[in-house]
N, C-alpha and C positions, 0 to 999 in steps of 0.2 A: 309363700309368695312375698316378694319384697314389698316394703311399705312405699307409700307415695313419695316420701323423701328420697328414697333410693332411686325410684324411677326418675324423679326430677334431676338428681345428680347425674344419672346415666344419660338422659336426653340432653342435658347441658353439655356433657362431655362429648357426645356424638356431634352436636351442632358446632361446638368450638373447634374440636379437632378436625371435623370434616371440612369446615371453612379453611382452616390453616393448612390442611393437607393440599387442598386444591390450589390455594394461593401460592404456597411455596413450590408446588410442582410446576406451576406456570413460571415462577421466578427462576427455577432451575433451568427451564427451557429458554427463557427470554433474556436472562441477565448473564453477565460474565462470571458470577459467583455460583457456578453450577454445583460444585462439590458440597459446600456448606449448606446449600438449600436442600440437597438430597439427604444429607445427614439429618437435617431438621425434620424432613418428611419421614425418615425412618424413626426418629424419636417420637413423632406425633402418632404414627401408625401403631408403634409398640405401646404408647400410652393409651390409645383407644382400646387396644386388645386388653390391656390391664384393667381398664374401667369396665369392660364387658364382663370379664371374669370376676372382678371384684363384686359387681352387682349381684351375681348369682350366689355369692356366699352370705348374703343377708337373707334371713328367713324370719317370718313372724312366728312360726311354730318351732319348738325345740327339736326339729328333725333336720338332719343334714341334707343338702341337696344331692341329686344323683351325681355320681363321679366327683364328689366333694374333694377327695384326696388329690385327684389329678388336676382339679381346678386350682388347688393351693400350690401344686408343683408348677403349673403354668404361670400362676401369679408371681412366684418367686423368680422364675427364669425371665419373665417379661420385665420385672423391676430391675433385674441385673443388667439386661440389655439396655434399658433406659439409662441406667447409671453410666454405662460405657459411652453411649451416644452423647450424654450430657458432658462428660469430660472432654470428648473430642470436639464438640461444638464450642465449648468454652475456650479450649486451646486455640481454635481457629478465630473465634470472635475477638479475643483479646491478644492474639499473637503471642501466646505463652511458650510456644515451641516445646510442647510436651509429647511429641510424636512417638518417642520410644516407649514412654509409659502407656500411651494409648494403645500401641501395638500389642504390648503384653496383656493389657486388659482384654483386648479382642481375643487373644489366644486363650485366655482363661475361660472364655465362654464355652469352648468346646468340651473340656472336662466337666464343667458345671452341668451342661445339658446331659452328658452321658451319665454322670452320677445321679442326676435328678430322675432320669428314666429308670435307673436301677433301684430307686427308693432310698438312696443314701443321704439325701439332703434334707428331706422333710420326714419327721417321725410319722409312723403309720397311724397312730391314734390322733384324731382331730380334737381340738379344744373348742368348746362353745363359750362364747362371751356374750353376756346380756348387756345391751346398751340402753339404759333407762332414758337417756336423752331423746332417743328416737323410738323407743319401745319395740326393739327388734333384737334378734339374735345374730351374732356374727361368728361364722365358723372359720377357724384358721388352724394351720398345722404348725407345730413348733419345729424349729430347726434342730437338726442333729448337730453333733460337734463339727462335722464337716460343713453343714449349712451355716453355722455360726461363723466359721472361718471365712467362707465366701461372703457372708454379710459384712463382716468387718473389713474385708478387702475392698468391697465396693463403697461402703460407708467411708472408709479411709480415703479412697480416691476422690470421693465427693468432697470431703473436707479439704483434701490436699489441693484440688484445683482452685477452690475458693482462696486458700492461703496464698497460692502463687499469684492469683489475680490481684488480691489486695496488696501483695508485695510489689506489684508493678503499678500501683495507684498513681504515682506521679506522672508517669508517661502516658496515661490513658486520657482520651479526650473527655470533654464534659458529658457527651452522650453516653460514652462507655461507663463513666462513673455512675451515672443515674441508673442505668440498667443493671449494673453490678450491685448497686445498693438494693434495688428492687428484688433481684434474685437471691440476695443474702437472707431475705425473709424465709427462704427455704430451710435454712439451718435449724431454727427451732421447730419448724413444722415436721421435719424429718425425725428429729430427736423425739418429739411427742409420739409420732407414729411408731417408732421403735419400741417405746415404753408400752404402748397399747398392744402391739404385736406380741410382746413377751408377758402380757398380763399384769404389768405393774399399774396401769391405769385402765379404768373402764370408761373409755371415751370413744367417740366416733373416729375410726381410722382416717388419717389425714393425707394419705398418699394422693388421692384425687386432687385435693386442694393444692398440694405441692406441685403436681404435674401441670395444673392450670397456671400457677404462678410462673413456672419455668417456661411453658409454651408461650405464654403471652409476652413475657419479658424478652425471651430470645427472638421471637418474631419481630417485636418492636425494634430491638437492637439491629437485627439484620435488615429490616426495612429502612432504618435510618442510614445504615451503611450504603444500601443501594441508592437511596435518595442523594446521599453525599457524592457517590460515584457519578450519578446522572448529572449533578450540578457541575462536577469537575469535567465531565464529558462535554457539557454545553460550553463551559469556559474554554476547553481545549478546542472545540469546534469553532468558537468565535475567533480564537487566536489563529487557528488554521486558515479561516477565511481571510483574516487580516493579512497573514503571511502570503496567501495566494494572491490577494490584490496587489501586495507589494511586488510579488514575483512578476505578475502581469505587467505592472508599471515598469519594472526593471527590464523585462523583455521588450516592452515597447520602446524604451529609450535605447536598448541595445540594437533593436532593429533600425531605429532612426540613425544610429551611429554607423551601422553597416551600409545603409543607403548612402549616407554622406560620404563614407570612404569609397563606395563604388563610383559616385559622381566624380570625386577627386581623381580616382584612378583613371577613369575614361578621359577626363579633361587633360590629365597629365600626358596621356598618349598623344592627344592632338597637339599639345604645345611642344612636346618633345620632337614631333615631326617638323613643326614649324621652326623650332630652334635649330634642328639639324640642317634643314634647307637653308636657313639664313646663314649659319656658320660656313657651310660649304660654299655658298654663293659669295660670301665675303672673301674667303681664301682664294677662290678662282678669280675674282675681280682684282685682287691685289697682285696676282701672278700674271694675269693676262689682260692687258689694257683693252684688247678687242673683244673681251668676254661679253656675250649677249645674255643679259640677266632676265629676259622676258620669261623663259621657261621656269626659272626658279620662283619668280614673282607669281606666275600663274599657279604653280603648285602650292605656294604659301596661301594664295587667295582661296584655292580649293579647300585646303585644310581648315582655314578660318571659317569658310562657309559651312563645312561639315560640322565643326564645333558648334557653330550657331544653330544649325539644324538639330544637332544632338540635344542642345538645351531646350529647343522647342518640343522635340519628341519627348524629352524627359518630363516637361510640364504636362504634356498630354497624358503620359502614362500615370502620373501621380493623381489624376482626377479619380474620384471614387467610382464614377460611372464609366470610367475608361475601360475599353475592352480591346482585345487583340484586333489589329487591323489586318485581317487575313485577305491576301490578294495574291494573284499569280506573281511569283518572284523568279527572275532568271538567276539561278544560283551562281553560275560562272561569273556574271557581272558583279555580284556581291563580292566574290572572292578576289576579283581584280581590284576592286576598290579597297578592300582590306590590304592587299599587297602594297598598294601605294601609300595608304595611310600608316602602315606599320613602319615604313622606313627601313625595310629589310636590306635594300640595296645600299643603304648608306652606312651600314655597319662595317667595321674593319676587323677582319675581312667580311665581305657581304654575305648575307644568307640568301640562297636561291629559293624562290617560291615557284613551285610547279603546279599549274592548274590543269588537272586532267578531267575536270567535270565538263561534259559537253555543253557547248554554248546554247544548244537547243533544249536543255533540261529546265523545266519549269515545275515549281511546287507551290502549293498553297501555304503561305506563311506570313508572319509579320516581319517585314523587311528589317525593321530597326533591331528586333531581338536577334534575328539571324546574323546580322552584321556584328552585333555585340558579341555573340557567341564565337564567330570565326575570328574576330579581332583579338579576343582574349586568349583563345587557343594559340593563335599565331604569336602573340607577344610572350606568352609563357614559353613556347618553344624557342623563341629567339633568346629569351633570358637564360634558358637552360643551356644554350649553345654559346653563351657569351665567352666563356673560357675554354670551349671545346676545340680540340685540335684536329678532330676528324672531319668527315664530310659534313657540310652545313647546308642542309636542304629541308624544306617543308613542302609536303605534297598534299594536294586536295584531290580527292577521287570520290567515286560513287560506286555502289553495288546495285546492279539492276535487279529489281524486284517488282512484281506486278501490283502489289497492294501497299507497299511501304517505300518511303524515300530514305535510302541509306547513304549517308554522307560520311566520308572517312578523311580524317586529318591526321597525318603522320609526320614524324620528323626523324632525322638521322642522328639525334643528339645522344647524350650519355645514358638515357633511360632513367627509370625510377626504381628505387629499392622497394621490395614487397610491402614493407610496413607503411610506406607512403602511398603506394599504388592502391592498396586495399581500402584506404580511407581518404582518397584524394578529394572528394567533393564535400567532405565534412567541414564545418565551420573552422576557420583559422588554420587549416592544413595548407601548407605551402612548401615548395621546394626551394624558394628563394631565401637567402640569408637576410633576415630583417623584414621579410614579406609578411603580408597580412592574409593571404589566401582569398582576397576579394575577387580577383580575376576568375578563379574557378567557381566561386560562389555565383558570380554573374552568369557564367556558362550554365551552371545548374538551373538558375532561375529561368534563363531563356529556353532551356529544354523543357522544364516543368510547364511553362506557359503554353507550349505546343503539345503537351502530353507525350513528349518524346523520352526515350531512354538512351543511355550511353554505356558502352563497354570500353574498358581501358586495357590495352595490351602493351606491356612494356618489359624489356629485358635490359639489364645493365650492360652498357656498351653497345647496344643495338637499337636504341631509339625507343619512341613511344608512339602508340597509335590509338586514336579516339574514334570509335565507331558509333555514330549518332543515328538512331533509328526513329524516324518520324512516322506517325500513323496516318499518313496521307499518301495516296497513290501518285507517283510522278507522271509528268506528261512531257512528251518531246514535241517541241514546236516544229511546224513546217518551215521550210527555208524562207518562205515569204513573210512569216511572222517574226523572224529574227530581227533584233535591233543590233545596232553597232556597239560593240563592247571594246573599250580600249584595253590593251594588254600592256 
């Protein structure tokens, strides 16, 4: 039966290795350094097995324990596996790039295990070593020539990995240098244990102490790495949050710029109409002394009032508490106003606007947004037909549906290429040379405000069609309900 000292060493090993196994198993699951944590768990499990086997080889009486030979064989194999795990962990911890050597060491374990089971590694006759320091006997098997060769292989790899690590001393961090210095205590401990194993010294075998030193030092080093990575992650997260705030601010400024461009875009349409009416009126007055300018002044006044109302509506829409002003809207009347406001008849040659929407059709909508949508679709179509030599016509129509209001705006212009058509409502997409795409962005906003969708059909040389689907049921007014709409 083993002495109290051996039991103390065994329980200390079980407690230390057990804690570290659980700790690094969790680290393997929770951290990004999964592989190296699993390698360390493998090293710790093998070290624990070695300690259990080693404790059985201590006896107070000069009688070998049961299965003593196979215990020594298991001890030799476990120590070899620990050596290979150690070389791989050191290579990873200190980034030594020794993967080829590590791979061959792992390959060497297969023949070692086979030779050990055949009894070629440990001599059959066990040696008894009395340890006066602890008053007990220690049973061990001497290595055969083949066993010595394997021992030298793993001892050489052990010293080799330390040599490479110290050779990279300058590029190591301060933490790495401290843990490497702590682990280098292993070198004299292992050399002493080898002398005890081969009977040169009658001292307590020091393998358990060596494993303790290695396990604690490697665990500390790995935890320092994980701590450093967590600090870097926190810093990266702080930088990401800062970048996100900057992005939000940039997006806010970009949105403000879009809104400003949209306002300028709409006001430009009003003033272009006023300018066109004024220019045509001046030319006619110069050519015809009897020219009656009342109609032109009336149209200029209407356009000015619409621009003024547009600014008032815009102020209303920009209020945070502002909502859609849903009300019954006579769609045909809105189209007729858009036809006048667009100045399509004043183009040279003029663009014909055909309104096929029934005067009795009423839908629940915000009249401002509906007009903005129709106006921008009309102006886009007019711009597309500016240099078009074919038929120049814009048509407004509707598709009868019991639950949806489906409005159709089509033109006979040059059409859109597929690469433009498929991305038409994305930011900054435009068919105009030097355009900003604001008009179509405003169309998209008006549709989104109403929860509506749009389908675009276009073919080069055959015009473009916008099918706007609003999720509200249309209503046809009775004749007595109709209002007078100027055409």
